[in-house]
All heavy atoms as an XYZ file, in Angstrom:
728
protein
N       0.839     -1.167     -0.001
C      -0.006      0.006     -0.001
C       0.881      1.240      0.000
O       1.961      1.258      0.589
C      -0.901      0.017      1.230
C      -1.775     -1.207      1.316
S      -3.503     -1.069      1.601
C      -4.145      0.374      1.070
N       0.390      2.275     -0.638
C       1.131      3.520     -0.732
C       0.768      4.426      0.415
O      -0.355      4.433      0.893
C       0.768      4.192     -2.031
C       1.971      4.649     -2.817
C       1.531      5.334     -4.034
N       0.925      6.609     -3.591
C       0.669      7.612     -4.372
N       0.923      7.518     -5.632
N       0.133      8.706     -3.925
N       1.709      5.236      0.868
C       1.432      6.223      1.902
C       1.997      7.572      1.475
O       2.855      7.649      0.590
C       2.033      5.790      3.244
O       3.428      5.764      3.160
N       1.485      8.609      2.108
C       1.912      9.971      1.797
C       2.178     10.703      3.104
O       1.387     10.605      4.048
C       0.764     10.674      1.040
C       1.014     12.098      0.683
C      -0.151     12.701     -0.079
O      -0.583     12.057     -1.047
O      -0.598     13.775      0.305
N       3.313     11.381      3.187
C       3.625     12.167      4.399
C       2.690     13.362      4.458
O       2.682     14.197      3.562
C       5.079     12.604      4.398
C       6.010     11.449      4.611
O       5.626     10.445      5.203
N       7.219     11.554      4.107
N       1.902     13.433      5.532
C       0.852     14.451      5.641
C       1.070     15.252      6.932
O       1.170     14.654      8.017
C      -0.533     13.783      5.664
O      -0.630     12.890      4.549
C      -1.650     14.804      5.556
N       1.093     16.606      6.857
C       1.247     17.408      8.083
C      -0.069     17.515      8.855
O      -1.156     17.482      8.272
C       1.690     18.774      7.538
C       1.200     18.813      6.141
C       1.160     17.410      5.647
N       0.038     17.655     10.175
C      -1.102     17.840     11.063
C      -1.025     19.230     11.705
O       0.055     19.665     12.099
C      -1.111     16.761     12.152
C      -1.508     15.419     11.627
C      -0.625     14.611     10.940
C      -2.791     14.941     11.827
C      -0.991     13.377     10.462
C      -3.182     13.710     11.337
C      -2.288     12.920     10.659
N      -2.185     19.911     11.807
C      -2.245     21.259     12.345
C      -3.230     21.269     13.489
O      -4.389     20.851     13.347
C      -2.705     22.265     11.259
C      -2.816     23.666     11.826
C      -1.750     22.237     10.089
N      -2.803     21.740     14.665
C      -3.685     21.855     15.820
C      -3.809     20.534     16.576
O      -3.443     19.468     16.099
N      -4.330     20.625     17.790
C      -4.566     19.437     18.584
C      -3.283     18.816     19.108
O      -2.209     19.420     19.103
N      -3.362     17.558     19.563
C      -2.174     16.932     20.138
C      -1.096     16.573     19.128
O       0.048     16.376     19.492
C      -2.751     15.657     20.788
C      -4.035     15.402     20.102
C      -4.546     16.733     19.672
N      -1.406     16.491     17.853
C      -0.398     16.167     16.825
C       0.116     17.379     16.085
O       0.659     17.250     14.988
C      -1.001     15.171     15.806
C      -1.384     13.802     16.340
C      -1.978     12.959     15.227
C      -0.194     13.105     16.954
N      -0.046     18.569     16.665
C       0.328     19.810     15.992
C       1.810     19.808     15.591
O       2.691     19.552     16.400
C       0.052     20.995     16.899
C       0.223     22.324     16.181
O       0.047     22.341     14.953
O       0.471     23.326     16.846
N       2.077     20.091     14.320
C       3.434     20.193     13.819
C       4.050     18.882     13.394
O       5.171     18.884     12.863
N       3.395     17.787     13.593
C       3.944     16.492     13.180
C       3.596     16.172     11.739
O       2.570     16.617     11.230
C       3.423     15.381     14.086
C       3.884     15.503     15.505
C       3.568     14.278     16.267
N       3.936     14.475     17.682
C       3.730     13.571     18.584
N       3.165     12.429     18.281
N       4.079     13.807     19.833
N       4.443     15.396     11.111
C       4.207     14.905      9.765
C       4.234     13.392      9.834
O       5.251     12.798     10.181
C       5.281     15.423      8.781
C       5.039     14.848      7.400
C       5.253     16.950      8.733
N       3.098     12.756      9.545
C       2.980     11.302      9.656
C       2.655     10.704      8.302
O       1.970     11.312      7.484
C       1.867     10.942     10.638
C       2.030     11.421     12.076
C       0.794     11.083     12.883
C       3.256     10.807     12.709
N       3.124      9.466      8.050
C       2.724      8.773      6.820
C       1.298      8.276      6.947
O       0.948      7.601      7.894
C       3.716      7.627      6.707
C       4.206      7.401      8.100
C       4.121      8.715      8.807
N       0.423      8.658      6.010
C      -0.979      8.259      6.006
C      -1.230      7.451      4.742
O      -0.823      7.854      3.656
C      -1.887      9.499      6.041
C      -3.345      9.120      5.945
C      -1.634     10.321      7.294
N      -1.873      6.304      4.899
C      -2.190      5.463      3.747
C      -3.158      6.187      2.820
O      -4.113      6.833      3.290
C      -2.798      4.140      4.191
C      -1.881      3.200      4.951
C      -2.652      1.995      5.411
C      -0.725      2.773      4.103
N      -2.930      6.078      1.526
C      -3.825      6.703      0.547
C      -4.687      5.622     -0.085
O      -4.310      4.440     -0.130
C      -3.039      7.482     -0.536
C      -2.322      8.638      0.071
C      -2.088      6.592     -1.266
N      -5.844      6.022     -0.584
C      -6.771      5.097     -1.203
C      -6.448      4.857     -2.659
O      -5.414      5.289     -3.180
N      -7.355      4.193     -3.381
C      -7.115      3.879     -4.797
C      -7.042      5.125     -5.680
O      -6.452      5.090     -6.761
C      -8.286      2.999     -5.194
C      -9.240      3.037     -4.090
C      -8.569      3.597     -2.888
N      -7.632      6.251     -5.249
C      -7.569      7.476     -6.024
C      -6.323      8.296     -5.748
O      -6.094      9.318     -6.383
C      -8.814      8.360     -5.741
O      -8.825      8.680     -4.353
C     -10.077      7.637     -6.135
N      -5.534      7.888     -4.744
C      -4.322      8.626     -4.402
C      -4.537      9.685     -3.350
O      -3.630     10.462     -3.043
N      -5.730      9.759     -2.775
C      -6.035     10.744     -1.736
C      -6.103     10.077     -0.365
O      -6.584      8.953     -0.247
C      -7.392     11.397     -2.005
C      -7.387     12.228     -3.254
O      -6.359     12.767     -3.638
N      -8.516     12.343     -3.895
N      -5.633     10.785      0.677
C      -5.799     10.243      2.025
C      -7.271     10.312      2.448
O      -8.074     11.000      1.812
C      -4.936     11.145      2.893
C      -4.667     12.357      2.093
C      -4.875     12.014      0.653
N      -7.676      9.610      3.505
C      -9.079      9.631      3.920
C      -9.522     11.028      4.375
O      -8.709     11.868      4.771
C      -9.134      8.647      5.073
C      -7.741      8.405      5.486
C      -6.862      8.754      4.336
N     -10.850     11.299      4.323
C     -11.379     12.596      4.697
C     -11.187     12.884      6.175
O     -11.003     14.028      6.575
C     -12.880     12.678      4.376
C     -13.245     12.679      2.903
C     -14.763     12.639      2.744
C     -12.694     13.910      2.225
N     -11.254     11.876      7.023
C     -11.107     12.033      8.475
C      -9.997     11.124      8.946
O      -9.837     10.003      8.466
C     -12.392     11.689      9.192
C     -13.459     12.696      8.967
C     -14.411     12.686      7.983
C     -13.698     13.888      9.706
N     -15.203     13.777      8.094
C     -14.798     14.530      9.134
C     -13.081     14.465     10.797
C     -15.299     15.726      9.619
C     -13.566     15.646     11.304
C     -14.664     16.278     10.716
N      -9.230     11.579      9.937
C      -8.187     10.772     10.570
C      -8.458     10.840     12.064
O      -8.506     11.922     12.638
C      -6.803     11.362     10.232
C      -5.662     10.479     10.623
C      -5.248      9.447      9.796
C      -4.953     10.675     11.813
C      -4.174      8.645     10.142
C      -3.892      9.891     12.164
C      -3.511      8.863     11.325
O      -2.449      8.058     11.645
N      -8.642      9.695     12.691
C      -8.953      9.646     14.112
C      -7.788      9.049     14.861
O      -7.207      8.029     14.462
C     -10.220      8.825     14.348
C     -11.455      9.471     13.760
C     -12.707      8.636     13.956
O     -12.576      7.438     14.253
O     -13.785      9.201     13.830
N      -7.446      9.685     16.002
C      -6.335      9.235     16.834
C      -6.914      8.859     18.207
O      -7.333      9.724     18.959
C      -5.290     10.351     17.011
C      -4.132      9.882     17.867
C      -4.828     10.837     15.662
N      -6.950      7.567     18.561
C      -7.407      7.174     19.900
C      -6.282      7.350     20.914
O      -5.139      6.955     20.678
C      -7.792      5.700     19.740
C      -6.983      5.225     18.595
C      -6.731      6.400     17.701
N      -6.599      7.970     22.049
C      -5.629      8.196     23.135
C      -6.143      7.454     24.353
O      -7.222      7.765     24.851
C      -5.460      9.700     23.429
C      -4.509      9.921     24.582
C      -5.026     10.453     22.187
N      -5.399      6.461     24.849
C      -5.880      5.709     26.020
C      -5.892      6.590     27.261
O      -5.005      7.428     27.454
C      -4.885      4.563     26.148
C      -3.695      4.951     25.347
C      -4.137      5.958     24.345
N      -6.894      6.371     28.104
C      -7.019      7.147     29.334
C      -6.203      6.476     30.442
O      -6.009      5.261     30.449
C      -8.487      7.234     29.751
N      -5.737      7.287     31.368
C      -5.015      6.742     32.506
C      -5.996      6.076     33.451
O      -7.114      6.549     33.638
C      -4.260      7.862     33.223
C      -3.184      8.482     32.383
C      -2.482      9.619     33.111
O      -2.665      9.743     34.327
O      -1.757     10.372     32.459
N      -5.622      4.983     34.037
C      -6.485      4.289     34.988
C      -7.446      3.313     34.326
O      -8.366      2.831     34.965
N      -7.293      3.035     33.047
C      -8.131      2.055     32.385
C      -9.517      2.519     31.997
O     -10.389      1.714     31.700
N      -9.785      3.821     32.008
C     -11.091      4.348     31.610
C     -11.269      4.330     30.106
O     -10.422      3.836     29.358
N     -12.387      4.862     29.637
C     -12.601      4.921     28.190
C     -11.621      5.872     27.519
O     -11.272      6.915     28.060
C     -14.041      5.423     28.045
C     -14.317      6.129     29.334
C     -13.495      5.447     30.385
N     -11.149      5.493     26.346
C     -10.155      6.323     25.649
C     -10.822      7.515     24.951
O     -12.005      7.489     24.657
C      -9.348      5.484     24.660
C     -10.167      4.881     23.571
N     -10.830      3.673     23.721
C     -10.432      5.288     22.324
C     -11.457      3.386     22.600
N     -11.233      4.353     21.733
N     -10.017      8.532     24.708
C     -10.449      9.730     24.006
C     -10.039      9.642     22.551
O      -8.948      9.199     22.240
C      -9.787     10.970     24.637
O     -10.047     10.979     26.040
C     -10.314     12.259     24.024
N     -10.932     10.075     21.658
C     -10.624     10.037     20.227
C     -10.527     11.480     19.719
O     -11.461     12.268     19.857
C     -11.711      9.268     19.440
C     -11.421      9.308     17.952
C     -11.798      7.831     19.927
N      -9.363     11.831     19.157
C      -9.158     13.140     18.541
C      -9.367     12.992     17.043
O      -8.837     12.091     16.412
C      -7.760     13.663     18.834
C      -7.492     13.883     20.284
N      -8.016     14.938     20.985
C      -6.763     13.171     21.180
C      -7.626     14.893     22.228
N      -6.853     13.805     22.392
N     -10.135     13.910     16.457
C     -10.480     13.824     15.036
C      -9.789     14.958     14.272
O      -9.681     16.092     14.735
C     -11.981     13.922     14.845
N      -9.319     14.609     13.063
C      -8.699     15.565     12.162
C      -9.414     15.500     10.810
O      -9.704     14.434     10.312
C      -7.212     15.238     11.955
C      -6.366     15.554     13.156
C      -6.224     14.649     14.192
C      -5.732     16.770     13.252
C      -5.462     14.947     15.301
C      -4.955     17.083     14.350
C      -4.812     16.179     15.378
O      -4.062     16.490     16.466
N      -9.690     16.677     10.231
C     -10.384     16.799      8.955
C      -9.359     17.131      7.868
O      -8.483     17.979      8.053
C     -11.419     17.919      9.040
C     -12.197     18.148      7.774
C     -13.154     19.327      7.881
N     -13.940     19.319      9.119
C     -13.834     20.254     10.067
N     -12.995     21.256      9.956
N     -14.573     20.211     11.151
N      -9.466     16.472      6.709
C      -8.556     16.727      5.595
C      -8.937     18.026      4.888
O     -10.099     18.263      4.585
C      -8.636     15.577      4.596
C      -7.670     15.723      3.430
C      -7.848     14.649      2.416
N      -9.098     14.906      1.698
C      -9.611     14.090      0.798
N      -9.042     12.964      0.520
N     -10.739     14.401      0.170
N      -7.950     18.874      4.647
C      -8.147     20.130      3.902
C      -7.021     20.253      2.867
O      -5.991     19.585      2.952
C      -8.170     21.369      4.835
C      -9.364     21.348      5.744
C      -6.895     21.465      5.625
N      -7.210     21.129      1.901
C      -6.214     21.336      0.864
C      -5.049     22.130      1.423
O      -5.239     23.178      2.060
C      -6.844     22.082     -0.328
C      -7.920     21.227     -0.983
C      -5.791     22.472     -1.345
C      -8.690     21.943     -2.075
N      -3.835     21.648      1.203
C      -2.626     22.339      1.704
C      -2.231     23.484      0.778
O      -1.686     24.489      1.223
C      -1.469     21.351      1.844
N      -2.471     23.354     -0.522
C      -2.114     24.405     -1.475
C      -2.729     24.095     -2.818
O      -3.206     22.990     -3.056
N      -2.760     25.106     -3.699
C      -3.359     24.931     -5.016
C      -2.387     25.417     -6.093
O      -1.548     26.282     -5.835
C      -4.658     25.722     -5.128
C      -5.755     25.240     -4.228
C      -7.005     26.096     -4.396
O      -6.943     27.206     -4.883
N      -8.120     25.561     -3.981
N      -2.552     24.865     -7.289
C      -1.781     25.371     -8.421
C      -2.356     26.729     -8.824
O      -3.540     26.986     -8.659
C      -1.822     24.396     -9.609
O      -3.161     24.192     -9.995
C      -1.196     23.061     -9.234
N      -1.517     27.572     -9.399
C      -1.975     28.922     -9.746
C      -2.953     28.934    -10.911
O      -3.958     29.619    -10.882
C      -0.776     29.799    -10.096
C      -0.027     30.200     -8.889
C       1.079     31.170     -9.157
N       1.314     31.464    -10.552
C       2.289     32.208    -10.998
N       3.156     32.698    -10.144
N       2.454     32.429    -12.277
N      -2.646     28.194    -11.926
C      -3.426     28.309    -13.150
C      -4.760     27.573    -13.101
O      -5.796     28.132    -13.415
C      -2.605     27.799    -14.330
C      -3.196     28.146    -15.652
C      -2.259     27.809    -16.769
N      -1.258     28.859    -16.877
C      -0.653     29.151    -17.983
N      -0.884     28.472    -19.074
N       0.228     30.128    -18.032
N      -4.739     26.309    -12.699
C      -5.972     25.508    -12.734
C      -6.653     25.357    -11.380
O      -7.792     24.906    -11.310
C      -5.661     24.117    -13.286
C      -5.181     24.066    -14.737
C      -4.825     22.633    -15.121
C      -6.252     24.606    -15.658
N      -5.978     25.704    -10.302
C      -6.576     25.580     -8.976
C      -6.670     24.144     -8.476
O      -7.502     23.831     -7.647
N      -5.788     23.271     -9.005
C      -5.781     21.876     -8.570
C      -5.091     21.755     -7.219
O      -4.162     22.505     -6.939
C      -5.058     21.004     -9.615
C      -5.661     20.990    -11.008
C      -4.759     20.226    -11.959
C      -7.040     20.384    -10.975
N      -5.539     20.811     -6.367
C      -4.877     20.652     -5.070
C      -3.451     20.122     -5.219
O      -3.209     19.177     -5.965
C      -5.763     19.665     -4.314
C      -6.605     19.016     -5.357
C      -6.686     19.928     -6.512
N      -2.500     20.746     -4.525
C      -1.097     20.307     -4.570
C      -0.816     19.258     -3.512
O       0.103     18.483     -3.651
C      -0.182     21.502     -4.298
C       0.080     22.285     -5.515
C       1.326     23.122     -5.296
N       1.661     23.771     -6.538
C       2.268     24.908     -6.618
N       2.602     25.546     -5.543
N       2.535     25.417     -7.787
N      -1.554     19.279     -2.472
C      -1.340     18.331     -1.393
C      -2.422     18.499     -0.339
O      -3.316     19.331     -0.472
N      -2.327     17.684      0.700
C      -3.346     17.696      1.741
C      -2.695     17.873      3.089
O      -1.541     17.563      3.285
C      -4.129     16.384      1.719
C      -4.750     16.090      0.412
C      -4.275     15.257     -0.550
C      -5.957     16.620     -0.114
N      -5.115     15.241     -1.637
C      -6.157     16.065     -1.389
C      -6.904     17.524      0.360
C      -7.264     16.389     -2.169
C      -7.991     17.836     -0.424
C      -8.167     17.272     -1.672
N      -3.477     18.400      4.039
C      -3.053     18.463      5.433
C      -4.285     18.168      6.271
O      -5.426     18.221      5.784
C      -2.440     19.809      5.779
C      -3.406     20.980      5.724
C      -2.700     22.269      6.067
C      -3.663     23.439      5.952
N      -3.019     24.692      6.241
N      -4.064     17.838      7.518
C      -5.160     17.553      8.431
C      -5.222     18.658      9.483
O      -4.222     19.036     10.076
C      -4.956     16.203      9.139
C      -5.306     15.028      8.268
C      -4.326     14.241      7.717
C      -6.624     14.705      8.025
C      -4.650     13.155      6.924
C      -6.944     13.623      7.225
C      -5.958     12.855      6.677
O      -6.282     11.779      5.891
N      -6.448     19.202      9.697
C      -6.685     20.223     10.724
C      -7.507     19.603     11.832
O      -8.438     18.834     11.596
C      -7.418     21.414     10.138
C      -6.559     22.276      9.268
C      -7.275     23.547      8.786
O      -8.490     23.675      9.035
O      -6.611     24.368      8.167
N      -7.180     19.976     13.055
C      -7.854     19.440     14.236
C      -9.300     19.903     14.278
O      -9.610     21.072     14.041
C      -7.112     19.883     15.499
C      -7.705     19.348     16.772
C      -7.719     17.999     17.031
C      -8.213     20.196     17.729
C      -8.256     17.497     18.204
C      -8.750     19.712     18.900
C      -8.765     18.355     19.143
O      -9.277     17.871     20.292
N     -10.222     18.994     14.543
C     -11.655     19.296     14.670
C     -12.047     19.008     16.112
O     -12.321     17.864     16.477
C     -12.477     18.452     13.717
N     -12.077     20.049     16.985
C     -12.385     19.812     18.396
C     -13.798     19.280     18.640
O     -14.045     18.639     19.631
C     -12.175     21.177     19.065
C     -12.204     22.155     17.969
C     -11.818     21.449     16.716
N     -14.725     19.576     17.728
C     -16.102     19.089     17.901
C     -16.254     17.611     17.562
O     -17.304     17.021     17.792
C     -17.070     19.925     17.043
C     -16.929     19.711     15.550
C     -15.844     20.542     14.897
O     -15.194     21.327     15.589
O     -15.670     20.385     13.672
N     -15.230     17.011     17.023
C     -15.269     15.596     16.677
C     -15.678     15.392     15.233
O     -15.912     16.328     14.469
N     -15.760     14.126     14.861
C     -16.087     13.763     13.485
C     -17.552     14.030     13.205
O     -18.420     13.686     14.016
C     -15.763     12.294     13.252
C     -15.972     11.855     11.854
C     -15.490     10.449     11.676
N     -15.755     10.020     10.298
C     -15.306      8.929      9.762
N     -14.568      8.110     10.482
N     -15.570      8.628      8.533
N     -17.842     14.611     12.063
C     -19.220     14.871     11.670
C     -19.751     13.648     10.930
O     -19.205     13.229      9.919
C     -19.296     16.104     10.773
C     -18.806     17.352     11.425
C     -18.632     18.477     10.442
O     -18.789     18.299      9.235
N     -18.328     19.650     10.945
N     -20.807     13.093     11.446
C     -21.426     11.925     10.809
C     -22.460     12.400      9.820
O     -23.237     13.328     10.076
C     -22.099     11.035     11.862
C     -21.136     10.528     12.898
C     -20.246      9.504     12.325
N     -19.347      9.009     13.359
C     -18.361      8.189     13.127
N     -18.101      7.784     11.926
N     -17.592      7.788     14.098
N     -22.455     11.772      8.647
C     -23.439     12.096      7.610
C     -24.389     10.933      7.452
O     -23.975      9.793      7.528
C     -22.792     12.293      6.248
C     -22.052     13.498      6.043
C     -21.619     13.718      4.601
N     -21.426     12.556      3.744
C     -22.035     12.417      2.565
N     -22.875     13.311      2.148
N     -21.802     11.351      1.817
N     -25.615     11.234      7.174
C     -26.577     10.217      6.849
C     -26.825     10.272      5.365
O     -27.009     11.356      4.795
C     -27.882     10.455      7.596
C     -28.768      9.249      7.687
C     -29.956      9.582      8.554
N     -30.966     10.298      7.776
C     -31.968      9.688      7.182
N     -32.112      8.419      7.294
N     -32.851     10.369      6.512
N     -26.795      9.128      4.701
C     -27.044      9.117      3.272
C     -28.486      9.560      2.995
O     -29.414      9.151      3.684
C     -26.825      7.718      2.700
C     -25.382      7.261      2.674
C     -25.318      5.837      2.165
C     -24.553      8.151      1.795
N     -28.636     10.381      1.996
C     -29.957     10.898      1.649
C     -30.274     10.444      0.236
O     -29.876     11.094     -0.733
C     -29.969     12.424      1.756
C     -31.343     13.002      1.559
O     -32.339     12.272      1.597
N     -31.423     14.297      1.347
N     -30.940      9.317      0.117
C     -31.311      8.815     -1.181
C     -32.533      9.549     -1.708
O     -33.428      9.922     -0.927
C     -31.601      7.328     -1.086
C     -30.437      6.530     -0.619
C     -30.254      6.015      0.629
C     -29.276      6.182     -1.371
N     -29.073      5.357      0.703
C     -28.439      5.450     -0.518
C     -28.861      6.433     -2.667
C     -27.217      4.953     -0.909
C     -27.634      5.911     -3.055
C     -26.826      5.190     -2.205
N     -32.628      9.789     -3.005
C     -33.772     10.550     -3.544
C     -35.100      9.827     -3.346
O     -36.140     10.445     -3.295
C     -33.444     10.712     -5.023
C     -32.174     10.051     -5.286
C     -31.640      9.498     -4.034
N     -35.077      8.500     -3.245
C     -36.335      7.769     -3.110
C     -36.708      7.497     -1.653
O     -37.702      6.890     -1.376
C     -36.226      6.429     -3.860
C     -35.062      5.597     -3.421
C     -35.012      4.760     -2.350
C     -33.801      5.559     -4.027
N     -33.795      4.193     -2.240
C     -32.991      4.654     -3.282
C     -33.217      6.173     -5.139
C     -31.683      4.374     -3.602
C     -31.922      5.873     -5.436
C     -31.173      4.982     -4.690
N     -35.895      7.999     -0.695
C     -36.178      7.755      0.717
C     -37.257      8.728      1.196
O     -37.342      9.885      0.753
C     -34.921      7.986      1.551
O     -33.929      7.104      1.163
N     -38.071      8.249      2.122
C     -39.065      9.099      2.749
C     -38.405      9.947      3.825
O     -37.489      9.477      4.502
C     -40.166      8.258      3.361
C     -40.983      7.496      2.355
C     -42.066      6.735      3.045
C     -42.876      5.948      2.022
N     -43.921      5.145      2.665
N     -38.865     11.182      4.044
C     -38.281     11.986      5.124
C     -38.630     11.380      6.473
O     -39.659     10.751      6.634
C     -38.887     13.366      4.924
C     -40.044     13.185      4.014
C     -39.852     11.906      3.271
N     -37.737     11.614      7.447
C     -37.980     11.091      8.789
C     -39.167     11.824      9.393
O     -39.319     13.029      9.278
C     -36.753     11.300      9.669
C     -35.712     10.277      9.469
C     -35.105      9.988     10.785
C     -34.266      8.745     10.624
N     -34.299      7.911     11.749
N     -39.991     11.063     10.098
C     -41.126     11.659     10.788
C     -40.689     12.217     12.135
O     -39.886     11.594     12.810
C     -42.223     10.625     11.017
C     -42.835     10.139      9.763
C     -43.975      9.216     10.108
N     -44.496      8.619      8.878
C     -45.575      7.896      8.844
N     -46.253      7.669      9.937
N     -45.965      7.387      7.707
N     -41.231     13.364     12.503
C     -40.953     13.915     13.805
C     -42.133     13.633     14.716
O     -43.299     13.796     14.305
C     -40.711     15.438     13.725
O     -41.829     16.033     13.085
C     -39.451     15.728     12.921
N     -41.863     13.216     15.919
C     -42.951     12.839     16.836
C     -43.598     14.034     17.481
O     -43.170     15.093     17.538
C     -42.413     11.911     17.901
C-alpha cells in the first residue's frame, strides 16, 4: 500500500508529519482519528482531524497536497440521503 507524508495542524499532533495510507484514487481519507488511552483504564479519548487542501496550483486551482486540521467538535457523521427515501417523521 502507498502512503503519503501528511502534516497535522492543531490538537495533540500539531506540527507532526505522519505517513498516512492513501486510497485507490491517491487521496488520504477525509477524516483521521487518533485514539488516546485514558489513565487508569477508563474509556479512551478520540481526537479527530479533517482533511483540507494544503495548497493549489496557480493556473488551474488543482490541489497540490493535503493536510489535516484538528476538529475539536469531533467527526461529523453524515446520513445518506437517497432521492427515493421518505423523510424522517418527527414525533
